[in-house]
A tleap script that builds the chain and sets N, CA, C and O, in Angstrom:
source leaprc.protein.ff14SB
mol = sequence {
  NMET SER THR GLU SER ASN THR VAL ALA TYR
  ILE VAL GLY GLY SER SER GLY ILE GLY LEU
  GLU SER ALA LYS GLY LEU LEU ARG LYS GLY
  ILE SER VAL CYS ILE THR GLY ARG SER PRO
  GLU HIE LEU GLU SER ALA GLN ARG LEU LEU
  SER GLN PHE GLY ASN VAL GLU VAL PHE ARG
  ALA ASP LEU TYR LYS THR GLU ASP VAL ALA
  SER LEU VAL ASN ARG ILE ASN GLN GLU LYS
  ARG GLN ILE GLN TYR LEU VAL ASN ALA ALA
  GLY CYS PHE THR PRO LEU PRO PHE LEU ASP
  HIE THR GLY ASP ASP PHE ASP ALA TYR HIE
  ASN ILE ASN LYS SER LEU PHE THR ILE CTHR
}
set mol.1.N position { -0.905 -4.192 23.849 }
set mol.1.CA position { -0.172 -4.358 22.625 }
set mol.1.C position { -0.494 -5.717 22.022 }
set mol.1.O position { -0.371 -6.748 22.684 }
set mol.2.N position { -0.910 -5.707 20.749 }
set mol.2.CA position { -1.224 -6.944 20.044 }
set mol.2.C position { 0.046 -7.604 19.542 }
set mol.2.O position { 0.879 -6.950 18.914 }
set mol.3.N position { 0.201 -8.880 19.812 }
set mol.3.CA position { 1.364 -9.604 19.318 }
set mol.3.C position { 0.945 -10.883 18.609 }
set mol.3.O position { 1.743 -11.810 18.470 }
set mol.4.N position { -0.291 -10.935 18.166 }
set mol.4.CA position { -0.781 -12.139 17.507 }
set mol.4.C position { -0.103 -12.301 16.156 }
set mol.4.O position { -0.182 -11.417 15.303 }
set mol.5.N position { 0.570 -13.446 15.965 }
set mol.5.CA position { 1.291 -13.674 14.720 }
set mol.5.C position { 0.382 -14.112 13.588 }
set mol.5.O position { 0.833 -14.219 12.447 }
set mol.6.N position { -0.879 -14.366 13.873 }
set mol.6.CA position { -1.788 -14.796 12.811 }
set mol.6.C position { -2.577 -13.630 12.226 }
set mol.6.O position { -3.575 -13.845 11.539 }
set mol.7.N position { -2.144 -12.401 12.489 }
set mol.7.CA position { -2.803 -11.227 11.925 }
set mol.7.C position { -1.786 -10.393 11.158 }
set mol.7.O position { -0.583 -10.463 11.407 }
set mol.8.N position { -2.297 -9.606 10.223 }
set mol.8.CA position { -1.447 -8.740 9.405 }
set mol.8.C position { -2.259 -7.528 8.977 }
set mol.8.O position { -3.486 -7.578 8.893 }
set mol.9.N position { -1.556 -6.448 8.712 }
set mol.9.CA position { -2.168 -5.250 8.137 }
set mol.9.C position { -1.590 -5.062 6.741 }
set mol.9.O position { -0.375 -5.131 6.558 }
set mol.10.N position { -2.440 -4.829 5.768 }
set mol.10.CA position { -1.991 -4.498 4.419 }
set mol.10.C position { -2.105 -2.989 4.251 }
set mol.10.O position { -3.147 -2.395 4.528 }
set mol.11.N position { -1.027 -2.386 3.798 }
set mol.11.CA position { -1.012 -0.945 3.598 }
set mol.11.C position { -0.660 -0.686 2.133 }
set mol.11.O position { 0.490 -0.820 1.715 }
set mol.12.N position { -1.675 -0.317 1.377 }
set mol.12.CA position { -1.501 -0.037 -0.045 }
set mol.12.C position { -0.995 1.403 -0.158 }
set mol.12.O position { -1.656 2.347 0.274 }
set mol.13.N position { 0.185 1.544 -0.744 }
set mol.13.CA position { 0.828 2.855 -0.769 }
set mol.13.C position { 1.594 3.083 0.515 }
set mol.13.O position { 1.618 4.196 1.040 }
set mol.14.N position { 2.224 2.033 1.026 }
set mol.14.CA position { 2.879 2.098 2.327 }
set mol.14.C position { 4.348 2.457 2.316 }
set mol.14.O position { 5.003 2.386 3.356 }
set mol.15.N position { 4.885 2.842 1.165 }
set mol.15.CA position { 6.318 3.126 1.120 }
set mol.15.C position { 6.652 4.592 1.359 }
set mol.15.O position { 7.825 4.962 1.402 }
set mol.16.N position { 5.628 5.434 1.514 }
set mol.16.CA position { 5.885 6.859 1.776 }
set mol.16.C position { 4.636 7.507 2.378 }
set mol.16.O position { 3.561 6.909 2.411 }
set mol.17.N position { 4.802 8.710 2.838 }
set mol.17.CA position { 3.688 9.533 3.283 }
set mol.17.C position { 2.832 8.924 4.382 }
set mol.17.O position { 3.342 8.331 5.333 }
set mol.18.N position { 1.534 9.081 4.234 }
set mol.18.CA position { 0.574 8.614 5.227 }
set mol.18.C position { 0.651 7.097 5.388 }
set mol.18.O position { 0.516 6.585 6.500 }
set mol.19.N position { 0.865 6.381 4.295 }
set mol.19.CA position { 0.973 4.933 4.378 }
set mol.19.C position { 2.154 4.486 5.211 }
set mol.19.O position { 2.032 3.564 6.018 }
set mol.20.N position { 3.295 5.128 5.026 }
set mol.20.CA position { 4.492 4.806 5.801 }
set mol.20.C position { 4.267 5.094 7.282 }
set mol.20.O position { 4.649 4.295 8.137 }
set mol.21.N position { 3.660 6.212 7.581 }
set mol.21.CA position { 3.387 6.567 8.977 }
set mol.21.C position { 2.366 5.616 9.598 }
set mol.21.O position { 2.474 5.273 10.776 }
set mol.22.N position { 1.377 5.190 8.815 }
set mol.22.CA position { 0.410 4.210 9.308 }
set mol.22.C position { 1.110 2.892 9.638 }
set mol.22.O position { 0.815 2.258 10.651 }
set mol.23.N position { 2.043 2.490 8.767 }
set mol.23.CA position { 2.804 1.260 9.015 }
set mol.23.C position { 3.593 1.370 10.319 }
set mol.23.O position { 3.616 0.427 11.110 }
set mol.24.N position { 4.234 2.502 10.544 }
set mol.24.CA position { 4.988 2.696 11.790 }
set mol.24.C position { 4.079 2.534 12.999 }
set mol.24.O position { 4.424 1.843 13.957 }
set mol.25.N position { 2.929 3.168 12.951 }
set mol.25.CA position { 2.003 3.097 14.079 }
set mol.25.C position { 1.524 1.688 14.354 }
set mol.25.O position { 1.456 1.272 15.511 }
set mol.26.N position { 1.193 0.953 13.316 }
set mol.26.CA position { 0.723 -0.420 13.496 }
set mol.26.C position { 1.848 -1.327 13.986 }
set mol.26.O position { 1.632 -2.169 14.858 }
set mol.27.N position { 3.040 -1.160 13.434 }
set mol.27.CA position { 4.186 -1.961 13.883 }
set mol.27.C position { 4.484 -1.703 15.354 }
set mol.27.O position { 4.806 -2.632 16.095 }
set mol.28.N position { 4.379 -0.459 15.777 }
set mol.28.CA position { 4.630 -0.124 17.183 }
set mol.28.C position { 3.613 -0.785 18.116 }
set mol.28.O position { 3.877 -0.963 19.305 }
set mol.29.N position { 2.459 -1.145 17.572 }
set mol.29.CA position { 1.438 -1.849 18.360 }
set mol.29.C position { 1.601 -3.363 18.272 }
set mol.29.O position { 0.779 -4.116 18.793 }
set mol.30.N position { 2.676 -3.803 17.602 }
set mol.30.CA position { 2.948 -5.230 17.507 }
set mol.30.C position { 2.243 -5.938 16.370 }
set mol.30.O position { 2.173 -7.167 16.358 }
set mol.31.N position { 1.718 -5.186 15.410 }
set mol.31.CA position { 0.992 -5.767 14.286 }
set mol.31.C position { 1.928 -5.869 13.091 }
set mol.31.O position { 2.556 -4.884 12.702 }
set mol.32.N position { 2.022 -7.057 12.510 }
set mol.32.CA position { 2.816 -7.243 11.296 }
set mol.32.C position { 2.159 -6.490 10.151 }
set mol.32.O position { 0.934 -6.385 10.092 }
set mol.33.N position { 2.975 -5.966 9.241 }
set mol.33.CA position { 2.432 -5.233 8.101 }
set mol.33.C position { 3.024 -5.740 6.796 }
set mol.33.O position { 4.149 -6.236 6.747 }
set mol.34.N position { 2.242 -5.601 5.756 }
set mol.34.CA position { 2.701 -5.811 4.387 }
set mol.34.C position { 2.421 -4.510 3.656 }
set mol.34.O position { 1.267 -4.116 3.481 }
set mol.35.N position { 3.495 -3.842 3.229 }
set mol.35.CA position { 3.323 -2.588 2.499 }
set mol.35.C position { 3.447 -2.854 1.004 }
set mol.35.O position { 4.227 -3.703 0.573 }
set mol.36.N position { 2.678 -2.127 0.236 }
set mol.36.CA position { 2.771 -2.219 -1.212 }
set mol.36.C position { 3.140 -0.861 -1.768 }
set mol.36.O position { 2.860 0.177 -1.168 }
set mol.37.N position { 3.767 -0.890 -2.916 }
set mol.37.CA position { 4.138 0.332 -3.598 }
set mol.37.C position { 4.627 0.005 -4.995 }
set mol.37.O position { 4.815 -1.157 -5.354 }
set mol.38.N position { 4.826 1.049 -5.767 }
set mol.38.CA position { 5.218 0.887 -7.163 }
set mol.38.C position { 6.727 0.854 -7.337 }
set mol.38.O position { 7.234 0.131 -8.196 }
set mol.39.N position { 7.446 1.620 -6.542 }
set mol.39.CA position { 8.886 1.786 -6.716 }
set mol.39.C position { 9.676 0.785 -5.872 }
set mol.39.O position { 9.567 0.790 -4.646 }
set mol.40.N position { 10.470 -0.073 -6.517 }
set mol.40.CA position { 11.293 -1.011 -5.750 }
set mol.40.C position { 12.245 -0.296 -4.790 }
set mol.40.O position { 12.483 -0.771 -3.680 }
set mol.41.N position { 12.781 0.831 -5.212 }
set mol.41.CA position { 13.704 1.588 -4.365 }
set mol.41.C position { 13.002 2.129 -3.123 }
set mol.41.O position { 13.537 2.042 -2.018 }
set mol.42.N position { 11.807 2.686 -3.301 }
set mol.42.CA position { 11.052 3.208 -2.158 }
set mol.42.C position { 10.650 2.081 -1.206 }
set mol.42.O position { 10.702 2.235 0.014 }
set mol.43.N position { 10.247 0.945 -1.786 }
set mol.43.CA position { 9.871 -0.195 -0.951 }
set mol.43.C position { 11.051 -0.695 -0.127 }
set mol.43.O position { 10.905 -0.990 1.059 }
set mol.44.N position { 12.217 -0.789 -0.753 }
set mol.44.CA position { 13.409 -1.257 -0.045 }
set mol.44.C position { 13.787 -0.300 1.081 }
set mol.44.O position { 14.105 -0.730 2.190 }
set mol.45.N position { 13.751 0.981 0.794 }
set mol.45.CA position { 14.063 1.986 1.810 }
set mol.45.C position { 13.056 1.937 2.962 }
set mol.45.O position { 13.438 1.996 4.130 }
set mol.46.N position { 11.772 1.829 2.625 }
set mol.46.CA position { 10.731 1.760 3.657 }
set mol.46.C position { 10.885 0.501 4.495 }
set mol.46.O position { 10.708 0.542 5.712 }
set mol.47.N position { 11.213 -0.618 3.857 }
set mol.47.CA position { 11.382 -1.857 4.604 }
set mol.47.C position { 12.539 -1.744 5.591 }
set mol.47.O position { 12.433 -2.198 6.730 }
set mol.48.N position { 13.636 -1.145 5.160 }
set mol.48.CA position { 14.777 -0.948 6.071 }
set mol.48.C position { 14.364 -0.095 7.270 }
set mol.48.O position { 14.679 -0.423 8.414 }
set mol.49.N position { 13.667 0.986 7.000 }
set mol.49.CA position { 13.237 1.890 8.070 }
set mol.49.C position { 12.245 1.203 9.007 }
set mol.49.O position { 12.392 1.266 10.227 }
set mol.50.N position { 11.240 0.551 8.435 }
set mol.50.CA position { 10.159 -0.027 9.233 }
set mol.50.C position { 10.574 -1.271 9.999 }
set mol.50.O position { 9.987 -1.577 11.037 }
set mol.51.N position { 11.568 -1.988 9.512 }
set mol.51.CA position { 11.945 -3.250 10.163 }
set mol.51.C position { 12.445 -3.041 11.585 }
set mol.51.O position { 12.451 -3.982 12.379 }
set mol.52.N position { 12.860 -1.834 11.916 }
set mol.52.CA position { 13.279 -1.565 13.301 }
set mol.52.C position { 12.090 -1.557 14.260 }
set mol.52.O position { 12.272 -1.645 15.474 }
set mol.53.N position { 10.872 -1.453 13.720 }
set mol.53.CA position { 9.675 -1.397 14.551 }
set mol.53.C position { 8.947 -2.737 14.657 }
set mol.53.O position { 8.130 -2.929 15.558 }
set mol.54.N position { 9.240 -3.667 13.736 }
set mol.54.CA position { 8.546 -4.951 13.771 }
set mol.54.C position { 8.629 -5.680 12.449 }
set mol.54.O position { 9.466 -5.376 11.599 }
set mol.55.N position { 7.736 -6.657 12.292 }
set mol.55.CA position { 7.728 -7.517 11.107 }
set mol.55.C position { 7.059 -6.810 9.936 }
set mol.55.O position { 5.865 -6.513 9.972 }
set mol.56.N position { 7.851 -6.544 8.893 }
set mol.56.CA position { 7.330 -5.865 7.710 }
set mol.56.C position { 7.689 -6.656 6.458 }
set mol.56.O position { 8.825 -7.099 6.286 }
set mol.57.N position { 6.698 -6.821 5.591 }
set mol.57.CA position { 6.883 -7.461 4.296 }
set mol.57.C position { 6.575 -6.418 3.230 }
set mol.57.O position { 5.878 -5.437 3.492 }
set mol.58.N position { 7.096 -6.634 2.034 }
set mol.58.CA position { 6.797 -5.725 0.928 }
set mol.58.C position { 6.249 -6.515 -0.254 }
set mol.58.O position { 6.571 -7.687 -0.446 }
set mol.59.N position { 5.418 -5.846 -1.035 }
set mol.59.CA position { 4.878 -6.427 -2.258 }
set mol.59.C position { 4.801 -5.302 -3.276 }
set mol.59.O position { 4.082 -4.323 -3.078 }
set mol.60.N position { 5.544 -5.444 -4.365 }
set mol.60.CA position { 5.548 -4.407 -5.391 }
set mol.60.C position { 4.324 -4.558 -6.286 }
set mol.60.O position { 4.049 -5.638 -6.809 }
set mol.61.N position { 3.601 -3.470 -6.451 }
set mol.61.CA position { 2.438 -3.452 -7.333 }
set mol.61.C position { 2.239 -2.040 -7.862 }
set mol.61.O position { 2.207 -1.074 -7.100 }
set mol.62.N position { 2.106 -1.938 -9.173 }
set mol.62.CA position { 1.790 -0.670 -9.828 }
set mol.62.C position { 0.278 -0.639 -10.017 }
set mol.62.O position { -0.263 -1.392 -10.826 }
set mol.63.N position { -0.393 0.211 -9.288 }
set mol.63.CA position { -1.856 0.238 -9.304 }
set mol.63.C position { -2.434 0.745 -10.615 }
set mol.63.O position { -3.649 0.721 -10.809 }
set mol.64.N position { -1.570 1.204 -11.520 }
set mol.64.CA position { -2.019 1.608 -12.849 }
set mol.64.C position { -2.008 0.433 -13.820 }
set mol.64.O position { -2.440 0.570 -14.965 }
set mol.65.N position { -1.512 -0.728 -13.368 }
set mol.65.CA position { -1.437 -1.915 -14.213 }
set mol.65.C position { -2.403 -2.978 -13.689 }
set mol.65.O position { -2.283 -3.436 -12.553 }
set mol.66.N position { -3.349 -3.355 -14.526 }
set mol.66.CA position { -4.378 -4.318 -14.150 }
set mol.66.C position { -3.777 -5.616 -13.632 }
set mol.66.O position { -4.270 -6.185 -12.658 }
set mol.67.N position { -2.706 -6.090 -14.282 }
set mol.67.CA position { -2.102 -7.363 -13.868 }
set mol.67.C position { -1.454 -7.252 -12.490 }
set mol.67.O position { -1.456 -8.225 -11.735 }
set mol.68.N position { -0.903 -6.095 -12.148 }
set mol.68.CA position { -0.325 -5.911 -10.812 }
set mol.68.C position { -1.411 -5.882 -9.746 }
set mol.68.O position { -1.242 -6.446 -8.665 }
set mol.69.N position { -2.522 -5.225 -10.050 }
set mol.69.CA position { -3.652 -5.191 -9.114 }
set mol.69.C position { -4.175 -6.611 -8.916 }
set mol.69.O position { -4.473 -7.013 -7.791 }
set mol.70.N position { -4.286 -7.369 -10.003 }
set mol.70.CA position { -4.760 -8.755 -9.898 }
set mol.70.C position { -3.801 -9.596 -9.058 }
set mol.70.O position { -4.244 -10.445 -8.285 }
set mol.71.N position { -2.503 -9.374 -9.198 }
set mol.71.CA position { -1.521 -10.112 -8.382 }
set mol.71.C position { -1.660 -9.787 -6.909 }
set mol.71.O position { -1.567 -10.675 -6.062 }
set mol.72.N position { -1.883 -8.515 -6.597 }
set mol.72.CA position { -2.065 -8.120 -5.204 }
set mol.72.C position { -3.354 -8.706 -4.641 }
set mol.72.O position { -3.368 -9.200 -3.514 }
set mol.73.N position { -4.428 -8.656 -5.408 }
set mol.73.CA position { -5.694 -9.236 -4.960 }
set mol.73.C position { -5.521 -10.730 -4.727 }
set mol.73.O position { -6.042 -11.270 -3.752 }
set mol.74.N position { -4.800 -11.394 -5.606 }
set mol.74.CA position { -4.545 -12.822 -5.442 }
set mol.74.C position { -3.766 -13.092 -4.160 }
set mol.74.O position { -4.083 -14.025 -3.422 }
set mol.75.N position { -2.751 -12.279 -3.896 }
set mol.75.CA position { -1.977 -12.448 -2.654 }
set mol.75.C position { -2.893 -12.297 -1.442 }
set mol.75.O position { -2.842 -13.098 -0.509 }
set mol.76.N position { -3.723 -11.269 -1.468 }
set mol.76.CA position { -4.646 -11.030 -0.354 }
set mol.76.C position { -5.611 -12.205 -0.197 }
set mol.76.O position { -5.877 -12.650 0.920 }
set mol.77.N position { -6.129 -12.700 -1.308 }
set mol.77.CA position { -7.065 -13.822 -1.247 }
set mol.77.C position { -6.411 -15.108 -0.752 }
set mol.77.O position { -7.089 -15.963 -0.182 }
set mol.78.N position { -5.114 -15.254 -0.960 }
set mol.78.CA position { -4.382 -16.433 -0.519 }
set mol.78.C position { -3.817 -16.284 0.894 }
set mol.78.O position { -3.246 -17.230 1.435 }
set mol.79.N position { -3.973 -15.117 1.485 }
set mol.79.CA position { -3.400 -14.831 2.805 }
set mol.79.C position { -3.969 -15.795 3.839 }
set mol.79.O position { -5.184 -15.957 3.951 }
set mol.80.N position { -3.085 -16.428 4.586 }
set mol.80.CA position { -3.493 -17.382 5.632 }
set mol.80.C position { -3.789 -16.674 6.955 }
set mol.80.O position { -4.562 -17.160 7.780 }
set mol.81.N position { -3.157 -15.520 7.133 }
set mol.81.CA position { -3.391 -14.765 8.371 }
set mol.81.C position { -4.665 -13.934 8.245 }
set mol.81.O position { -5.129 -13.642 7.143 }
set mol.82.N position { -5.211 -13.566 9.382 }
set mol.82.CA position { -6.361 -12.657 9.383 }
set mol.82.C position { -5.851 -11.271 9.008 }
set mol.82.O position { -4.888 -10.779 9.595 }
set mol.83.N position { -6.494 -10.649 8.037 }
set mol.83.CA position { -6.141 -9.273 7.685 }
set mol.83.C position { -6.894 -8.380 8.654 }
set mol.83.O position { -8.103 -8.177 8.536 }
set mol.84.N position { -6.154 -7.856 9.608 }
set mol.84.CA position { -6.756 -7.069 10.680 }
set mol.84.C position { -7.046 -5.640 10.227 }
set mol.84.O position { -8.012 -5.022 10.674 }
set mol.85.N position { -6.197 -5.119 9.332 }
set mol.85.CA position { -6.358 -3.751 8.830 }
set mol.85.C position { -6.040 -3.720 7.342 }
set mol.85.O position { -5.163 -4.442 6.867 }
set mol.86.N position { -6.766 -2.873 6.613 }
set mol.86.CA position { -6.440 -2.527 5.238 }
set mol.86.C position { -6.406 -1.014 5.179 }
set mol.86.O position { -7.409 -0.346 5.427 }
set mol.87.N position { -5.241 -0.481 4.848 }
set mol.87.CA position { -5.076 0.968 4.737 }
set mol.87.C position { -4.839 1.292 3.266 }
set mol.87.O position { -3.849 0.859 2.676 }
set mol.88.N position { -5.749 2.050 2.688 }
set mol.88.CA position { -5.595 2.492 1.304 }
set mol.88.C position { -4.997 3.891 1.320 }
set mol.88.O position { -5.713 4.882 1.468 }
set mol.89.N position { -3.665 3.963 1.165 }
set mol.89.CA position { -2.979 5.240 1.240 }
set mol.89.C position { -2.305 5.616 -0.080 }
set mol.89.O position { -1.577 6.606 -0.140 }
set mol.90.N position { -2.536 4.844 -1.123 }
set mol.90.CA position { -1.951 5.169 -2.419 }
set mol.90.C position { -2.682 6.370 -2.997 }
set mol.90.O position { -3.871 6.574 -2.748 }
set mol.91.N position { -1.965 7.147 -3.759 }
set mol.91.CA position { -2.590 8.319 -4.341 }
set mol.91.C position { -1.960 8.717 -5.651 }
set mol.91.O position { -0.921 8.197 -6.058 }
set mol.92.N position { -2.606 9.637 -6.284 }
set mol.92.CA position { -2.159 10.200 -7.555 }
set mol.92.C position { -2.044 11.700 -7.335 }
set mol.92.O position { -3.020 12.358 -6.974 }
set mol.93.N position { -0.848 12.238 -7.554 }
set mol.93.CA position { -0.630 13.660 -7.294 }
set mol.93.C position { 0.059 14.273 -8.497 }
set mol.93.O position { 1.211 13.958 -8.795 }
set mol.94.N position { -0.658 15.153 -9.186 }
set mol.94.CA position { -0.108 15.868 -10.326 }
set mol.94.C position { -0.296 17.356 -10.046 }
set mol.94.O position { -1.354 17.916 -10.336 }
set mol.95.N position { 0.727 17.996 -9.484 }
set mol.95.CA position { 0.575 19.394 -9.064 }
set mol.95.C position { 0.618 20.378 -10.237 }
set mol.95.O position { 1.658 20.959 -10.548 }
set mol.96.N position { -0.521 20.541 -10.865 }
set mol.96.CA position { -0.667 21.491 -11.967 }
set mol.96.C position { -1.879 22.375 -11.709 }
set mol.96.O position { -2.804 21.971 -11.004 }
set mol.97.N position { -1.880 23.580 -12.275 }
set mol.97.CA position { -3.116 24.358 -12.226 }
set mol.97.C position { -4.238 23.569 -12.911 }
set mol.97.O position { -3.997 22.860 -13.888 }
set mol.98.N position { -5.422 23.694 -12.409 }
set mol.98.CA position { -6.552 22.892 -12.892 }
set mol.98.C position { -6.682 22.923 -14.413 }
set mol.98.O position { -6.869 21.878 -15.037 }
set mol.99.N position { -6.586 24.090 -15.007 }
set mol.99.CA position { -6.801 24.213 -16.452 }
set mol.99.C position { -5.675 23.591 -17.272 }
set mol.99.O position { -5.821 23.419 -18.483 }
set mol.100.N position { -4.557 23.250 -16.636 }
set mol.100.CA position { -3.454 22.603 -17.344 }
set mol.100.C position { -3.567 21.080 -17.338 }
set mol.100.O position { -2.792 20.408 -18.018 }
set mol.101.N position { -4.508 20.530 -16.592 }
set mol.101.CA position { -4.691 19.079 -16.560 }
set mol.101.C position { -5.292 18.593 -17.878 }
set mol.101.O position { -6.004 19.319 -18.572 }
set mol.102.N position { -4.979 17.342 -18.191 }
set mol.102.CA position { -5.483 16.721 -19.419 }
set mol.102.C position { -6.457 15.599 -19.063 }
set mol.102.O position { -6.633 15.258 -17.893 }
set mol.103.N position { -7.071 15.047 -20.070 }
set mol.103.CA position { -7.945 13.892 -19.870 }
set mol.103.C position { -7.187 12.705 -19.299 }
set mol.103.O position { -7.747 11.917 -18.537 }
set mol.104.N position { -5.906 12.572 -19.663 }
set mol.104.CA position { -5.086 11.489 -19.111 }
set mol.104.C position { -4.914 11.640 -17.600 }
set mol.104.O position { -4.915 10.648 -16.871 }
set mol.105.N position { -4.766 12.879 -17.130 }
set mol.105.CA position { -4.661 13.111 -15.686 }
set mol.105.C position { -5.949 12.685 -14.993 }
set mol.105.O position { -5.915 12.036 -13.948 }
set mol.106.N position { -7.068 13.048 -15.570 }
set mol.106.CA position { -8.376 12.674 -15.028 }
set mol.106.C position { -8.499 11.157 -14.962 }
set mol.106.O position { -8.936 10.603 -13.953 }
set mol.107.N position { -8.107 10.487 -16.052 }
set mol.107.CA position { -8.165 9.031 -16.089 }
set mol.107.C position { -7.265 8.409 -15.031 }
set mol.107.O position { -7.636 7.403 -14.426 }
set mol.108.N position { -6.095 8.984 -14.796 }
set mol.108.CA position { -5.168 8.442 -13.790 }
set mol.108.C position { -5.807 8.463 -12.408 }
set mol.108.O position { -5.689 7.495 -11.658 }
set mol.109.N position { -6.483 9.554 -12.065 }
set mol.109.CA position { -7.171 9.625 -10.770 }
set mol.109.C position { -8.230 8.529 -10.661 }
set mol.109.O position { -8.344 7.863 -9.632 }
set mol.110.N position { -8.989 8.351 -11.713 }
set mol.110.CA position { -10.040 7.329 -11.687 }
set mol.110.C position { -9.463 5.918 -11.671 }
set mol.110.O position { -9.995 5.032 -11.002 }
set mol.111.N position { -8.390 5.716 -12.400 }
set mol.111.CA position { -7.787 4.378 -12.442 }
set mol.111.C position { -7.247 3.959 -11.085 }
set mol.111.O position { -7.400 2.804 -10.687 }
set mol.112.N position { -6.620 4.882 -10.374 }
set mol.112.CA position { -6.098 4.503 -9.056 }
set mol.112.C position { -7.253 4.244 -8.090 }
set mol.112.O position { -7.173 3.346 -7.253 }
set mol.113.N position { -8.315 5.022 -8.203 }
set mol.113.CA position { -9.487 4.778 -7.350 }
set mol.113.C position { -10.143 3.440 -7.678 }
set mol.113.O position { -10.604 2.736 -6.779 }
set mol.114.N position { -10.184 3.089 -8.961 }
set mol.114.CA position { -10.731 1.791 -9.364 }
set mol.114.C position { -9.874 0.656 -8.790 }
set mol.114.O position { -10.404 -0.356 -8.334 }
set mol.115.N position { -8.564 0.829 -8.815 }
set mol.115.CA position { -7.667 -0.189 -8.242 }
set mol.115.C position { -7.910 -0.354 -6.759 }
set mol.115.O position { -7.993 -1.479 -6.268 }
set mol.116.N position { -8.026 0.755 -6.030 }
set mol.116.CA position { -8.274 0.677 -4.588 }
set mol.116.C position { -9.634 0.023 -4.314 }
set mol.116.O position { -9.766 -0.758 -3.372 }
set mol.117.N position { -10.621 0.332 -5.114 }
set mol.117.CA position { -11.930 -0.307 -4.986 }
set mol.117.C position { -11.797 -1.814 -5.174 }
set mol.117.O position { -12.341 -2.588 -4.386 }
set mol.118.N position { -11.079 -2.233 -6.209 }
set mol.118.CA position { -10.899 -3.653 -6.505 }
set mol.118.C position { -10.163 -4.365 -5.372 }
set mol.118.O position { -10.533 -5.474 -4.985 }
set mol.119.N position { -9.138 -3.737 -4.852 }
set mol.119.CA position { -8.360 -4.332 -3.765 }
set mol.119.C position { -9.215 -4.470 -2.513 }
set mol.119.O position { -9.179 -5.502 -1.844 }
set mol.120.N position { -9.968 -3.451 -2.204 }
set mol.120.CA position { -10.831 -3.475 -1.022 }
set mol.120.C position { -11.899 -4.529 -1.157 }
set mol.120.O position { -12.721 -4.695 -0.256 }
savepdb mol mol.pdb
quit
């Protein structure tokens, strides 16, 4: 079990789904995590849940907003600890039949992928 306090895992999209489960697994191994997400309510709920497993920090960022992505990148660049893991678990889910999607839906998928590329 790793207990090094100078390491951290960043989990983009860590307030629900696969990101939340990834955070649980890393925390159980003694690795501190910083989860990011768009919803303050989801982040607060995830932090309450995850804190029982270890050290968890939250950072709110809307990956559809360039300035939020830049703020997250800045935080990562200023990080004093070694970033041991980066989990890109954020996603865009619009459950519609294919022919009902619009160009805006297509752009949303690309924009979130561009944000994850920039963060990585």
